[in-house]
C-alpha positions as CSV (number, residue, x, y, z in Angstrom):
1,M,-20.0,3.4,20.9
2,S,-20.2,3.6,17.1
3,L,-19.0,0.7,15.0
4,R,-16.1,2.8,14.0
5,A,-15.2,3.7,17.6
6,E,-15.3,0.0,18.6
7,V,-12.9,-1.0,15.8
8,K,-10.6,2.0,16.7
9,A,-10.7,0.8,20.4
10,A,-9.7,-2.7,19.3
11,V,-6.9,-1.5,17.1
12,T,-5.5,0.6,19.9
13,H,-5.7,-2.3,22.4
14,Q,-8.7,-1.0,24.4
15,E,-11.7,-3.1,25.3
16,S,-15.0,-2.0,24.0
17,E,-18.6,-2.9,24.9
18,R,-18.6,-5.7,22.3
19,C,-15.9,-7.5,20.5
20,P,-16.1,-6.1,16.9
21,Y,-16.3,-8.5,14.1
22,D,-15.8,-8.6,10.3
23,L,-18.3,-10.7,8.4
24,S,-19.0,-10.6,4.7
25,L,-22.1,-12.6,3.5
26,D,-22.3,-13.1,-0.2
27,T,-25.6,-13.7,-2.1
28,A,-25.3,-17.5,-2.0
29,I,-24.8,-17.4,1.8
30,R,-27.6,-15.0,2.3
31,K,-30.0,-17.2,0.3
32,R,-29.0,-20.3,2.4
33,L,-29.5,-18.4,5.7
34,T,-32.8,-17.0,4.5
35,A,-34.1,-20.4,3.4
36,F,-32.9,-22.1,6.6
37,T,-34.4,-19.5,9.0
38,G,-37.5,-18.8,7.1
39,G,-36.7,-15.1,6.7
40,A,-33.9,-12.6,6.4
41,E,-34.0,-11.4,10.0
42,I,-30.6,-12.8,11.1
43,V,-28.9,-11.5,8.0
44,G,-30.4,-8.1,8.7
45,R,-28.8,-7.9,12.1
46,V,-25.2,-8.4,10.7
47,E,-23.4,-5.0,10.9
48,Q,-20.6,-3.8,8.7
49,Y,-17.9,-2.7,11.2
50,L,-15.2,-2.5,8.5
51,Q,-16.4,-0.8,5.3
52,P,-14.3,-1.2,2.1
53,V,-14.2,1.9,0.0
54,G,-12.5,3.3,-3.0
55,P,-11.6,1.9,-6.4
56,A,-10.6,-1.8,-6.8
57,Y,-7.8,-0.8,-9.2
58,P,-5.4,-2.4,-10.0
59,E,-7.7,-5.5,-9.5
60,T,-10.1,-4.2,-12.2
61,N,-10.7,-7.2,-14.5
62,E,-11.7,-7.6,-18.2
63,R,-13.6,-10.7,-19.2
64,V,-11.8,-12.7,-21.9
65,D,-14.5,-15.4,-22.1
66,A,-16.8,-17.3,-19.7
67,S,-14.0,-18.8,-17.7
68,R,-11.1,-16.3,-18.1
69,Y,-10.4,-12.7,-17.2
70,K,-7.5,-10.3,-17.7
71,D,-6.2,-8.1,-14.9
72,A,-4.9,-4.5,-15.2
73,F,-1.3,-5.8,-15.6
74,G,-2.3,-8.0,-18.7
75,V,-2.2,-11.3,-16.9
76,V,-5.0,-13.7,-17.9
77,W,-6.5,-15.8,-15.1
78,E,-8.5,-19.1,-15.4
79,E,-11.5,-18.7,-13.1
80,S,-12.1,-22.4,-12.2
81,V,-14.4,-21.4,-9.3
82,P,-16.6,-18.4,-9.9
83,G,-15.6,-15.5,-7.6
84,E,-12.2,-17.1,-6.8
85,I,-8.9,-15.6,-8.1
86,G,-8.1,-18.6,-10.2
87,M,-4.8,-19.5,-11.8
88,A,-2.5,-17.2,-13.8
89,T,-2.2,-18.7,-17.3
90,N,0.3,-16.5,-19.1
91,P,3.3,-15.2,-17.2
92,L,4.2,-12.1,-19.1
93,L,7.9,-11.9,-18.0
94,T,9.2,-15.1,-19.6
95,E,12.8,-14.1,-18.9
96,P,14.3,-12.4,-15.9
97,T,14.1,-8.9,-17.4
98,L,11.7,-6.0,-17.3
99,E,12.7,-5.0,-20.9
100,G,9.7,-4.7,-23.1
101,Y,7.1,-4.7,-20.3
102,T,5.1,-1.6,-19.4
103,F,3.3,-1.2,-16.1
104,P,-0.2,0.1,-16.1
105,P,-0.7,3.8,-15.2
106,T,-1.3,4.9,-11.6
107,R,-2.5,8.4,-12.4
108,I,-5.9,7.9,-14.1
109,P,-8.3,10.8,-14.3
110,G,-11.3,10.2,-12.0
111,L,-9.9,7.1,-10.4
112,F,-10.7,8.2,-6.8
113,D,-13.6,10.5,-7.7
114,E,-16.3,8.3,-6.0
115,L,-14.4,7.9,-2.8
116,P,-15.7,11.1,-1.1
117,Q,-19.3,10.1,-1.7
118,Q,-18.6,6.6,-0.4
119,L,-17.1,8.0,2.8
120,E,-20.2,10.2,3.2
121,R,-22.5,7.2,3.0
122,H,-20.6,5.4,5.8
123,P,-19.8,8.0,8.5
124,G,-20.1,5.5,11.4
125,H,-18.0,2.7,9.9
126,Y,-14.3,2.0,10.0
127,T,-13.3,2.6,6.3
128,L,-10.5,0.8,4.5
129,W,-9.0,1.0,1.1
130,S,-7.3,-2.2,-0.2
131,L,-4.3,-2.9,-2.4
132,G,-4.2,-6.6,-3.2
133,F,-1.3,-8.6,-4.6
134,S,0.8,-6.0,-3.1
135,L,4.4,-7.3,-3.6
136,Y,5.3,-11.0,-3.8
137,E,2.0,-12.0,-5.3
138,R,2.2,-9.3,-8.0
139,A,5.7,-10.4,-8.8
140,W,4.8,-14.1,-9.2
141,S,1.7,-13.3,-11.2
142,L,3.9,-11.6,-13.8
143,R,6.8,-14.0,-13.7
144,G,5.3,-17.3,-12.6
145,M,5.6,-18.5,-9.0
146,E,8.3,-21.1,-9.5
147,A,10.3,-18.8,-11.8
148,F,10.1,-15.9,-9.3
149,L,11.2,-18.0,-6.3
150,M,14.1,-19.2,-8.4
151,D,14.9,-15.6,-9.4
152,M,15.3,-14.7,-5.7
153,A,18.1,-17.2,-5.5
154,T,19.7,-17.1,-9.0
155,S,18.7,-13.6,-10.4
156,P,18.5,-11.4,-7.3
157,G,19.2,-8.3,-9.3
158,F,16.1,-8.9,-11.4
159,A,14.0,-9.9,-8.4
160,H,14.9,-6.6,-6.7
161,A,14.2,-4.6,-9.8
162,L,10.8,-6.2,-10.3
163,L,9.8,-5.7,-6.7
164,E,11.1,-2.2,-6.7
165,R,9.0,-1.3,-9.7
166,I,5.9,-2.9,-8.0
167,C,6.6,-0.9,-4.9
168,E,6.9,2.4,-6.8
169,F,3.5,1.6,-8.4
170,N,2.0,0.9,-5.0
171,L,3.4,4.0,-3.4
172,D,1.8,6.3,-6.0
173,L,-1.6,4.6,-5.5
174,I,-1.2,4.7,-1.7
175,A,-0.4,8.4,-1.8
176,Q,-3.6,9.2,-3.8
177,A,-5.8,7.1,-1.5
178,C,-4.4,8.7,1.6
179,E,-5.4,12.1,0.5
180,H,-8.9,11.1,1.6
181,P,-10.1,10.6,5.2
182,I,-10.1,6.8,5.1
183,D,-9.2,5.1,8.4
184,C,-7.0,2.2,7.1
185,V,-5.1,0.8,4.2
186,R,-5.2,-2.9,3.7
187,F,-2.4,-4.9,1.9
188,G,-2.9,-8.4,0.7
189,D,0.2,-10.6,0.1
190,D,0.2,-14.3,0.9
191,W,3.7,-15.5,2.1
192,G,2.9,-18.5,4.3
193,A,2.6,-22.2,3.7
194,Q,1.2,-24.8,6.2
195,H,4.7,-24.7,7.8
196,G,6.7,-21.5,7.5
197,L,7.2,-19.0,4.8
198,I,7.1,-20.0,1.1
199,M,10.4,-18.3,0.4
200,G,11.9,-18.6,3.9
201,P,12.4,-15.7,6.4
202,H,15.9,-14.8,5.0
203,L,14.7,-14.1,1.5
204,W,11.5,-12.4,2.8
205,R,13.7,-10.0,4.8
206,E,15.9,-9.3,1.9
207,F,13.3,-8.8,-0.8
208,I,9.9,-8.0,0.8
209,K,10.5,-6.4,4.1
210,P,12.3,-3.1,3.0
211,R,9.6,-2.4,0.5
212,L,6.7,-3.3,2.8
213,A,8.3,-1.0,5.4
214,R,8.2,1.9,2.9
215,M,4.5,1.3,2.2
216,I,3.6,1.1,5.9
217,D,5.6,4.3,6.6
218,L,3.8,6.2,3.9
219,C,0.4,5.2,5.3
220,H,1.5,6.1,8.8
221,S,2.8,9.5,7.6
222,H,-0.8,10.2,6.5
223,G,-2.2,9.1,9.9
224,K,-3.7,5.8,8.5
225,T,-3.6,2.4,10.2
226,V,-2.3,-0.5,8.2
227,F,-4.0,-3.9,7.9
228,L,-2.1,-6.9,6.4
229,H,-3.7,-10.0,5.1
230,S,-1.2,-12.9,4.7
231,D,-2.4,-16.5,4.8
232,G,-0.4,-19.4,6.2
233,D,2.2,-19.8,8.9
234,I,4.1,-16.5,9.1
235,R,4.9,-16.6,12.8
236,A,8.7,-16.3,12.2
237,I,8.3,-12.8,10.8
238,I,5.7,-11.4,13.2
239,P,8.5,-9.6,15.2
240,D,9.5,-8.0,11.8
241,L,6.0,-6.8,11.2
242,I,5.8,-5.3,14.7
243,E,9.2,-3.6,14.1
244,M,7.7,-2.0,10.9
245,G,4.7,-0.7,12.8
246,L,2.0,-2.9,11.4
247,D,-1.3,-2.3,13.1
248,I,-3.6,-5.2,12.2
249,L,-2.7,-8.8,11.1
250,N,-5.1,-11.1,9.4
251,P,-6.2,-13.9,9.4
252,V,-4.0,-15.6,12.0
253,Q,-5.0,-19.1,10.8
254,P,-5.5,-21.4,13.9
255,D,-4.9,-24.4,11.6
256,V,-1.2,-23.4,11.3
257,M,-0.6,-21.0,14.2
258,D,-1.8,-21.1,17.8
259,I,-3.8,-17.8,17.9
260,Y,-3.9,-17.9,21.7
261,E,-0.1,-18.2,21.9
262,I,0.3,-15.5,19.3
263,K,-1.9,-13.2,21.3
264,R,0.0,-13.8,24.5
265,E,3.4,-13.2,22.9
266,F,2.6,-10.4,20.5
267,G,-0.8,-9.0,21.5
268,K,0.6,-5.9,23.2
269,D,2.1,-4.7,19.9
270,L,-0.3,-6.0,17.3
271,A,-4.0,-6.3,16.7
272,F,-5.5,-9.4,15.1
273,L,-8.4,-9.9,12.8
274,G,-9.7,-13.4,12.1
275,G,-9.3,-16.5,14.2
276,V,-12.3,-18.6,13.1
277,S,-11.0,-21.3,10.9
278,V,-12.8,-22.0,7.6
279,Q,-10.5,-24.9,7.0
280,Q,-11.5,-27.1,10.0
281,L,-13.7,-25.4,12.6
282,L,-16.6,-24.0,10.5
283,P,-17.0,-27.0,8.2
284,N,-16.5,-29.8,10.7
285,A,-17.4,-28.7,14.3
286,S,-20.8,-29.2,15.8
287,P,-22.7,-25.9,16.4
288,E,-22.2,-26.3,20.1
289,A,-18.4,-26.8,19.7
290,L,-18.3,-23.9,17.3
291,R,-20.1,-21.6,19.8
292,C,-17.7,-22.6,22.6
293,E,-14.6,-21.8,20.5
294,I,-16.0,-18.4,19.4
295,R,-16.8,-17.5,23.0
296,R,-13.3,-18.6,24.0
297,L,-11.7,-16.4,21.2
298,I,-13.8,-13.4,22.3
299,R,-13.0,-14.0,26.0
300,E,-9.2,-14.8,25.7
301,V,-8.0,-13.2,22.5
302,G,-10.3,-10.3,22.9
303,A,-9.1,-9.6,26.5
304,G,-7.6,-6.2,26.6
305,G,-8.7,-5.3,23.1
306,G,-6.6,-5.9,20.0
307,F,-9.0,-8.4,18.4
308,I,-11.6,-8.3,15.7
309,I,-13.2,-11.7,15.3
310,A,-13.8,-13.0,11.8
311,P,-13.7,-16.1,9.6
312,T,-10.1,-16.7,8.3
313,H,-11.3,-16.6,4.6
314,T,-14.3,-16.6,2.4
315,L,-17.3,-18.7,3.6
316,G,-17.6,-21.7,1.3
317,P,-20.6,-23.9,0.5
318,N,-19.1,-26.7,2.6
319,I,-20.0,-24.9,5.8
320,P,-23.3,-26.3,7.3
321,V,-25.9,-23.6,7.5
322,E,-26.5,-24.5,11.2
323,N,-22.9,-23.4,11.8
324,L,-23.4,-20.2,9.9
325,V,-26.3,-19.3,12.2
326,A,-24.3,-20.3,15.3
327,M,-21.4,-18.1,14.2
328,I,-23.5,-15.1,13.5
329,E,-25.4,-15.4,16.8
330,E,-22.1,-15.6,18.7
331,F,-20.6,-12.7,16.8
332,L,-23.8,-10.7,17.7
333,Q,-23.4,-12.1,21.2
334,E,-26.9,-13.4,21.1
335,G,-26.1,-17.0,21.7
336,G,-26.8,-17.1,25.4
337,V,-24.5,-17.8,28.3
């Protein structure tokens, strides 16, 4: 089977020859692995099952100075750790009103011009276009997190108006992306804390759910699958996500949710991508314990399809290189019996 076929099998709850994986190795990780192994051989064996394509807009960023950048919405971010999102420093909506603020354009000449060539370069990969900060995160970045959470309770009319404008922005971009033969649309929107949803299920259902449903419906109307990234404990709304027709949920953090229980309860309706904790398992486990857990994930969560194994977040410098090697070997299913 091709890499694309193996991912499609997993998403449609069919077992394939191998459990597909998603693994991104940045330059720093590649250098560590190459130095540790004495060569780049293990890095070269890592395959790209899921291939990001398309423009990064609206995440396109303009440098302000060495430590700050401005996003397409005009928000300035303090980049305390290179490569990380950082902290929003200047909420643009200082009052609960949209008056005086103009959203960036969605119809930009040439915005998607390179997408056909990208797709031609990756014919055997499962391709996905991403829209980050898709609802709640975009709202709090413009308003401030505490202020927007308060708006949900004390200024619901404004909260609805802001989210509706964000949704309209998203729908226009989604429609343009879905004109192309991509496989999947990925949304990113972190709702979870260590215990439950940041805004609680009731407010999520009032403010987020109806707009996310419209976005998912538009993708499905074009024959695309939908991938959602949302960190934290979001177990309470997994039935809602299934009701809306979500196809793939990521990262299913085992630090805050029991991925084995989640698979048993929801695995017939939802595929999962993730499962390998970057919070506890990868930094702290011995290579042997890590191998055992990855094998169990593949064996149990991967049973019957519906699973793409992956780290739950970016691989940080705190992960021992021995564990990186062990993870890659197990993902490649080269770790022995």
